[in-house]
C-alpha positions in Angstrom: 13.7 30.0 -9.9 17.3 29.3 -8.0 20.4 28.1 -9.3 20.7 24.8 -9.9 24.1 23.0 -10.5 23.2 20.9 -13.5 20.9 23.5 -15.2 22.0 26.6 -14.7 20.9 30.2 -13.0 16.7 30.6 -13.0 16.2 27.4 -13.3 13.3 25.9 -11.0 14.8 23.9 -7.4 12.6 20.9 -8.3 13.1 18.6 -11.6 9.2 18.7 -11.3 7.9 22.0 -10.4 5.2 23.4 -12.6 5.1 19.6 -13.6 2.5 16.8 -14.2 4.6 14.5 -12.3 4.9 17.1 -9.1 1.0 16.4 -8.7 1.4 12.7 -9.3 0.5 11.8 -12.7 2.1 10.5 -15.6 0.8 10.7 -18.5 -2.9 10.6 -17.0 -2.6 7.9 -15.0 -1.9 8.2 -11.1 1.4 7.5 -9.7 1.9 4.7 -7.3 1.9 6.1 -3.6 5.0 5.6 -1.8 5.3 2.7 -0.1 7.5 1.2 2.9 8.0 -2.4 2.5 5.8 -3.2 5.9 3.0 -1.6 4.4 2.6 -3.2 0.8 0.0 -6.3 1.2 -0.8 -9.1 -1.7 -3.8 -9.0 -3.6 -5.5 -11.6 -1.7 -4.9 -9.5 2.0 -6.2 -6.2 -0.2 -9.1 -8.2 -0.9 -9.8 -9.3 2.4 -9.3 -5.9 4.2 -11.3 -3.5 1.2 -14.1 -6.7 1.2 -14.2 -6.5 -2.7 -13.0 -8.4 -5.8 -9.7 -8.9 -7.4 -10.7 -6.7 -10.5 -12.3 -3.9 -7.9 -8.3 -4.0 -6.8 -6.7 -4.1 -10.3 -8.6 -0.7 -11.5 -8.1 0.8 -8.2 -4.7 0.2 -8.3 -4.3 1.5 -11.8 -6.6 4.3 -11.6 -6.0 5.5 -8.3 -2.2 4.8 -8.0 -2.9 2.4 -4.5 -0.3 -0.2 -5.9 2.6 -0.9 -8.2 3.6 -3.9 -10.4 7.2 -3.6 -11.8 6.4 -5.5 -15.1 3.1 -7.4 -16.5 4.5 -10.9 -14.9 5.0 -9.0 -11.6 3.0 -9.4 -8.6 1.0 -6.9 -7.7 1.9 -5.1 -4.5 -0.8 -3.1 -2.5 -0.6 -0.3 -0.2 -2.2 -1.2 2.4 -2.9 2.3 3.8 -3.9 3.8 0.4 -6.3 0.6 0.6 -8.1 1.9 3.5 -8.1 5.6 2.2 -9.8 4.4 -1.0 -12.1 2.2 0.4 -12.9 5.3 2.6 -13.0 7.7 0.2 -10.6 10.0 1.7 -9.3 10.8 -1.7 -7.7 14.1 -0.2 -5.9 11.9 2.4 -4.3 9.3 -0.1 -3.1 12.5 -2.0 -1.5 14.0 1.0 0.6 10.5 1.3 0.9 10.4 -2.5 2.6 13.8 -2.1 4.6 12.5 1.0 3.1 14.1 3.9 3.2 11.2 5.8 3.2 13.3 8.8 -0.1 15.2 8.6 -2.5 13.9 11.3 -5.2 11.9 8.8 -2.1 10.4 7.2 -0.9 9.0 10.6 -4.0 7.9 11.7 -4.3 5.4 8.2 -0.7 4.7 8.6 -1.2 3.3 12.3 -4.5 1.5 11.1 -2.9 -0.2 8.3 0.5 -1.3 10.9 -2.5 -2.3 13.7 -4.6 -4.6 11.6 -1.6 -6.6 10.0 -0.4 -6.9 13.5 -3.8 -8.3 14.8 -3.9 -10.5 11.4 -0.6 -12.1 12.2 -1.3 -12.3 15.8 -4.9 -13.8 15.2 -3.1 -16.6 13.0 -0.7 -18.1 15.8 -1.8 -21.5 16.9 -4.7 -21.8 14.5 -4.7 -24.2 11.3 -7.4 -21.5 9.4 -5.5 -18.1 8.2 -7.6 -15.1 9.0 -5.9 -13.5 5.4 -3.0 -13.8 3.7 -0.3 -11.5 4.8 3.1 -11.1 2.9 4.3 -14.6 2.8 2.8 -18.0 3.7 2.0 -18.8 7.2 3.9 -21.9 8.9 1.8 -23.6 11.7 3.5 -26.4 14.0 2.5 -29.6 13.3 -0.5 -30.9 14.9 -0.4 -33.2 17.7 -1.9 -36.7 16.9 -4.9 -37.6 18.8 -2.2 -40.4 20.3 -0.6 -38.2 22.1 -3.1 -36.1 23.1 -4.4 -38.7 25.4 
């Protein structure tokens, strides 16, 4: 216990000390992992990488906190690193990510892996007619050359 300017003397230095929120739990459900904008993928992309269905992704997002949804009609945002951890069964690493331990070697491995996977998908989509996986925004392709101009 230390002095806190608002709470006074002999108060915990963190408002979350000795509380469920400090363990990433709010009213019995897992809080979403912290996400950087570059780590967020749409549900379709999450389905592609985890090779599971829409309902499974939604269940994992709610039960394990790998995603977030601002309100009922907002899109579900999935953390790709958290999804990869969940798909691999690395729940300890997922809890480290939730706790903000981004520099831990196991967490850093998944952060790097997620960036690499997204970059490969984006690079693989250049010049092709069919997207490998939907990533964040719609991909724009140059107009196809007509058969007359190809001669």
